[in-house]
C-alpha positions in Angstrom: -96.0 -42.8 -221.2 -95.9 -39.0 -221.4 -96.4 -37.0 -218.2 -98.6 -33.8 -218.0 -96.2 -30.8 -218.0 -98.7 -29.3 -215.1 -99.6 -32.3 -213.4 -101.9 -30.6 -210.7 -104.0 -28.7 -213.4 -107.6 -30.4 -214.2 -107.3 -32.1 -217.7 -109.5 -31.0 -220.5 -110.1 -27.5 -218.9 -108.1 -24.6 -219.8 -106.9 -22.4 -216.7 -107.9 -19.4 -218.1 -111.5 -20.6 -219.2 -111.9 -21.7 -215.4 -110.6 -18.0 -214.0 -113.4 -16.4 -216.3 -115.9 -18.7 -215.1 -115.0 -18.2 -211.7 -114.8 -14.3 -212.1 -118.5 -14.4 -213.7 -119.8 -16.4 -211.0 -118.2 -13.8 -208.6 -119.8 -10.9 -210.1 -123.2 -12.6 -210.2 -122.9 -13.2 -206.2 -121.5 -9.4 -205.6 -124.5 -7.9 -207.9 -126.9 -10.0 -206.0 -125.6 -8.7 -202.6 -125.6 -5.0 -203.9 -127.1 -3.0 -200.5 -126.5 -5.9 -198.3 -123.1 -5.7 -197.7 -121.1 -2.2 -197.4 -119.9 -0.9 -200.8 -116.1 -1.5 -201.5 -113.8 -0.4 -204.3 -114.1 -2.7 -207.2 -110.5 -4.0 -208.7 -111.4 -5.8 -211.7 -110.0 -7.0 -215.1 -111.8 -5.8 -218.2 -109.9 -7.6 -221.1 -106.7 -9.4 -221.8 -104.8 -12.9 -221.3 -104.1 -12.6 -217.6 -105.0 -10.5 -214.7 -102.2 -9.0 -212.2 -103.3 -9.0 -208.6 -104.0 -5.6 -207.2 -104.0 -4.0 -203.7 -105.5 -0.5 -202.8 -104.7 1.4 -199.5 -105.5 4.8 -198.2 -103.2 7.0 -196.4 -103.8 10.4 -194.7 -103.6 12.1 -198.2 -103.5 9.8 -200.9 -104.6 6.6 -202.3 -102.0 3.7 -203.5 -102.7 1.0 -206.1 -100.1 -1.8 -206.3 -100.1 -4.3 -209.1 -98.1 -7.6 -209.4 -96.5 -7.5 -212.8 -93.4 -9.4 -212.7 -91.7 -9.5 -216.1 -93.4 -6.2 -217.6 -91.1 -3.7 -218.9 -91.9 0.0 -218.0 -92.2 0.4 -222.0 -94.9 -2.1 -222.0 -97.1 -0.5 -219.5 -99.8 2.3 -220.5 -101.5 4.1 -217.1 -104.5 6.1 -217.4 -106.6 7.9 -214.9 -109.7 9.8 -214.8 -112.0 11.1 -211.8 -113.7 7.7 -211.6 -110.8 5.3 -211.8 -107.6 4.2 -213.2 -106.9 1.8 -215.9 -103.5 -0.1 -216.4 -102.8 -1.9 -219.7 -99.8 -3.8 -220.6 -98.2 -7.1 -222.1 -95.7 -9.7 -220.4 -93.7 -11.0 -223.6 -92.6 -14.2 -224.0 -88.8 -14.7 -224.1 -86.4 -17.2 -225.7 -84.6 -17.2 -222.1 -87.2 -19.6 -220.8 -86.6 -22.4 -223.5 -85.0 -25.5 -223.0 -81.7 -26.3 -224.9 -83.9 -28.5 -227.2 -85.9 -25.4 -228.5 -89.0 -25.7 -226.6 -90.5 -24.7 -223.2 -90.0 -27.6 -221.0 -92.6 -26.6 -218.5 -94.3 -23.3 -217.9 -97.3 -22.0 -215.4 -96.2 -18.4 -216.7 -99.1 -16.5 -218.6 -97.7 -14.2 -221.6 -99.6 -11.6 -223.3 -102.0 -8.5 -222.7 -103.6 -7.8 -219.6 -106.0 -4.6 -218.6 -107.1 -3.9 -214.9 -109.7 -1.3 -214.0 -109.7 0.4 -210.4 -112.7 2.4 -209.3 -111.8 5.5 -206.9 -113.6 4.9 -203.4 -113.1 8.7 -202.9 -112.6 11.8 -204.9 -109.2 12.1 -205.9 -106.7 14.6 -207.9 -105.9 12.0 -210.7 -104.3 14.5 -212.8 -101.4 14.4 -210.0 -101.0 10.7 -210.2 -97.4 9.3 -210.1 -96.3 5.7 -210.9 -93.0 3.7 -210.1 -92.0 0.0 -210.9 -89.9 -1.9 -208.4 -89.2 -5.3 -208.3 -92.1 -6.1 -210.4 -94.4 -4.0 -208.4 -96.2 -1.1 -210.4 -97.3 1.4 -207.4 -99.5 4.1 -208.3 -100.2 7.0 -205.7 -102.9 9.5 -206.5 -103.6 12.5 -203.7 -107.0 12.6 -202.2 -109.1 15.5 -203.3 -109.7 18.2 -200.0 -113.5 17.1 -199.8 -112.3 13.3 -199.3 -109.5 14.0 -196.4 -110.5 13.4 -193.0 -111.3 17.0 -191.2 -108.9 17.9 -188.4 -110.4 17.5 -185.1 -111.6 20.8 -183.4 -111.9 21.2 -179.5 -115.3 22.6 -178.6 -115.7 24.3 -175.2 -118.6 24.1 -173.2 -120.6 27.2 -172.6 
């Protein structure tokens, strides 16, 4: 009797089909709650085989977006910014190193192929000044806030 390579995966259901269905359902829930919950920046995938996890944080003078993309080379990444948002495209390529000596993958949960991730800016930014770095599989894109998005400095007011 042959055992499943991924024993905890549901049989008959492709993982990407399940993720796509879950994403579609979450978008419907978010759309139905428009105006009920506080707006938040949308981190969403647009096309591709897999979707890297993303994180966005704000500092005093910039927004920082991080994407987990282990196994993707610098040459395999394309970054584009606009005043509205950021798009990151790339591809994780299959390598022969993951094969067993017999010439086939023994077991793998890795996802190979193209990805595309879009991040909507929650505040005005100077997108043309964005910088990116890739370190240990984490892509970090930092973009300065536009002057109107920065918190004004406090000013003391005297009582007359």
